[in-house]
N, C-alpha and C positions, 0 to 999 in steps of 0.2 A: 679757223684757228689761227691765224697768222695775227689776229688783230687780239685775240687773247696774250699769245707768246708777246707780244709789245706791251700789253696792258702790264704784264710780268717784268718788263724790263729786259727783253729779248732786243736789242739792237735788230734794225731791220734788215740791215746788211747779212745779220749771220741766219737769216731766213731762207729755209730755199724756195725759187722762184717759181716752181709750179710743182704740183702733185708727183709727177714724175722727176723728177729733183728729190722733193723729198723720199719717195721711194729706192730710188738709188742710194742716199743718205742712210736710210735705216737700213738698206741691206748691207753696206760697207761697214756700218756700226756693229750689227748682231755680227757679221760675218769674223769683226775683226778681235784685237786684242784689250780693247779700251772697256767694253762692259763684261764684269763677273760678279760673281756671287761672293758678296762679303759677309762676314759673320754677323753684323748689324742685321742685314739683308737676310738672312737666316733666320734670325730672331723674329724679325717683323713677320716673316713667312708663318714661322711656327705658331705664334699669337692670331693670326689670319687664320689658322687651318683649325686650332683650337677654339676659337669664337664661341660662347653659349648662341644658339640663334634660336629665334622664335621656332616653335614643331612648325608651322606650314613650311618655313623656310629650308628647313632641315631635309623636307622630301628629294629637293633638287643640289644639293650640298656633294654627291658623287658624279654627278653630271657636271655639274660646274668644276670641280676640281680636274675633272677629266679633259674639259676643254680649255680651262687655265695651262694643265701642264702640256697640252697637246701643241698650242700656241707659242710655247717655248721654242729657241731653237734648240737642237740636242745638245751641245756644249752647256748651256745653260742648266738644261734640264737635270743632266748630270753632275754640274756643280751644286745643285739645290739637291740633288740625292732624290729625284723622282724617277720610279722606276717606268720604262717604256717598254711596252713588247709590241710584237705585230696584232695582238689581239685588242690593244687599246687602241692602234692606229684604225683598226674597222670599226670599234665602238665610238669614234669619235666623232663621225658625222650625226650620229643618234645620239649622242649627250649635247651636241651644240643643239641640235633641233627641241631636243626636251628642254634645255635650258631658256631656248626663245619661247616657247610654248606657254612655259609655267611662271617665267622669272613675273611677269607685271602681275596676273592674279597673285600670287604668291609674296610679293611687295606688298600689293594693297590688303593682304590679309594680314601681314605682319602690321602694316600700319593702323590699323583698327586694334588688333590683340595690345600693340603698345598703347594706345589711345586709352582702352579701358584698362589697364594697369594702371595707367595717369592716373585717371578718375578714382581707381579706388584706393589709392596710396594717399 
């Protein structure tokens, strides 16, 4: 990813030198005050949540949302207004597994449906 970052103009000196350095940086950023959920971020999240998905993909939406919320640090999850309970925590591994198992076939099916829709239009 360092190559991609440099292609987007990130100076090489600003990039972590190792995966361990990156993890330390990420942990510090997530724990610190720099990152916060702004109104525009909430608006983008709302658009994503309300997106009209093809029928095959709707099956994985609850698991995907749970997995997404579960990956957020507690503070950011609270700033987005996402609820999180011990039940959510217990369901997270199952949701993550179901997303992994169903995402590829669902994306394939959705791409086929979109192709048929384009031909019909």
